[in-house]
N, C-alpha and C positions, 0 to 999 in steps of 0.2 A: 272166610266169614270173620267179621269183627264183632266182638262182644265185650262188654265192660261190666265189671262189678266195682262199684265206687262207694267208699265209706269215708266220711269226713268227721273228725272228732275234735272238739275244742277242749283243751284241758287248761284250767287256770291253776297256777301254783304260786305260793308265796313262801320264799325260803331265804333267810338271812337278808331281809330287806329288798329282795328282788322279786318283782312280779313277773311271772312268765306265762305267755300264751303259746301253747304248742299245738300246731295243726298236724294231724296224722292222716295220711291218705293211703288207701290200699287199692291196687288195681289188679285186674286180671283180664288180659286181652292179648291178641296176637301181636299188636304193636300199638305204641302210644306216642303221640307227639308231645315233647316237653320243650317249650321254647320254640326253636326252629329246627330241632334235631329229631329225626325219626329213629326211635330206639326199639329193637326187637326185644320182647320179653318172654320169659318162660315161667309158668307158675305165678306165684304171688311175689310182689316186691312192695316195699314200704318206704315212704319218704316222710321224715319228720322235719317240719319247718319251725324254727325257734325264733320267737320275737320277745325280747326281754327289755325291761326298763328298770334301771336302778332307782329305787325309791328315794335314795338320798341325793344322788347327783343328777338324776334325770337323764343320764346318758343311756342310749339304746344299743341293743345287740341284735343282729340278725344272723341266722345260721341254718344249717341243715345237718341231718344225720341220714345218710343214704349210701347204700352199696359199699360198705366198708369205710366210709369217710365221715368224720365229724369235723365240721368247719364253722367257725364263728368269726363274725366281724363286729368289733366293739368300737363305738364312736370314741374319738379322742378330741377334746376341745382344742381349737387352734392354739390357745394359750398354753396348754400342756405341751404341745409339740414344739412351740416356739422356745419355751423354757428348756426343754430337753436338748435341742440342738444348739442353743446359745451356750449351754454348758459344755458343748463338745467342739467348740472352736469356730462355729459359724458366726458371721456377722448378723446384726439385727435384720438387715434386708434379706440375707440368704435364708435365715431361719424362718422369717415371715413367708417367704416364697414357698417353702416346703409346707408350712403349717396351713396355708390357704389352698392346698390342692387335695382336700378331701382325704385325710389320713385316718385310717382305721387300724387298731391293734387286731391282729389276726392270729387265730389259734387253729391248728390243723392236727388231726389224730387219725391213725389207722385203728378202727374199732374192732378189728377181727382178733379173736383170741388165739386161734391156732395158726400154724404156719401154712396149713392147707388153704387158708383164705387168700393168700397171695398179697403182694405188695400194692400200695396205692401211690400213684405218681401224679403230681401237679405240675402244670406248665401255665404260668400266669399270662403268657403271650397268647394263649388260646381262649382266654376269657373275653366276653364281649359285654360292653355296657350299652344299654338302650336309654338314650336321653332325648326327650322331646322328639320322638320319632326318628332319631338318627342313631347310628352305631359308632362306637369308638372303643379303643383298647385301654387297658390299664396302663398307667404311667409307671413303667418298670424302673427299678434301681439303675439298670443300665442306661435308660433314657436320661436320667439325672446326671450320671457320670459323664455321658457324652456331651451334655450341655456344658458342664463345668470344664471339660477338657478344652472346649472352644473358647473359654474365657482365660486360658492359661497365661496369656501375655497381655492381659488388661488389668485395670485397677479393680475389677470385680472377681479376681482370681479366688478360688476356693482352696483353702489350705488342704494339703494332702492328708494331714492327721484328721481333719474334719470329714473328709471323704471316706477314710477308713472306718471312722465311727458310724457313718451313715450306712456303709455296707454291712457292718456287723449288727446294726439295730433294725434293719429292714428285712422283711420276709423274703426268702430265696425265690427267685423267679422260676426255678425248676428244682424240685426235690422229690425223692421217693421215700415213702414211709413203710417200714416193715410191719408185718402183723405182730400182735402182742402189745399194742399200746404205744408204738413209736409216735412221737409228736414233736412239734416245733411251734414257735410263735415269733412274731415280729410285725413291724409296721408295713402297711401297703398304702401307697398314695394312688387314688383313683383318677387324679388329674382334673377334678371338677371344682367349681367354686363353692364356698360355704353355703349350706342349706339346700343344695341341689338334690332333688330326688332322682333315682334311677333304678332300672331293673338290671340284674346281673346274671348273665348266662355262664354257669360254671361248666367246665369239662375236666374230667380226670380219667386216669387209667386204673383199673383194678384187674390184676392178673392179665394184663395186655388187652383188656376189653374196655372200649370207650363208654363212659357214662356222662350224662349231661342233665342239668336241671336249671331252672330259672328261679332266682329269689327276687320277688317283686317289691317295689316301693321301699327300697333302702334310701336313707336320707343322710347326705353329708352333714356333719355336725355344724351347727351355726357358730359364727364368730361373735361370741358375746363377752 
């Protein structure tokens, strides 16, 4: 038998110039479909969806707090990203190529206080983007490096020092976060054009159990 208890709450907050809309959902049922994954549940679970907009810059943030993971995706204007990589050895053309591939500043944290909560592991290659009825993958840092390696003997060669700076400034494709507030941040390029909306199915491991959820209507920053 399937049964569901559902509660949706909208909370508006304004703190330090940031307006926040937080959706909180509570479920109890023997199973629930989130996105395209069937996840067995026991007892109550909760998911908090965060949608913020900076009152000064207009930049938006999407995120979730769920099953030991806090994850935020913060828009970066293409001009911000161009300037950042121009200052690290990329040519104008190369910096523009990165900047126009839907770059977000990403922050991840294990929200569990005690060690008994277990580690949280992310693998960006397991995430799925839904765009205009089609699916695609995140453009990983390894995908960029592979492209640049193919240009090694051409006039479009990317400097080794620039590639190193790119590796250090982008979010790891795989990482494990230990309980007690372990966190990291960095840029992720989703490989879409400026202004493109998409849904994002996240997957992560907590104490070796798979969790999945979909954040809907994320929007790549406009190139303004």
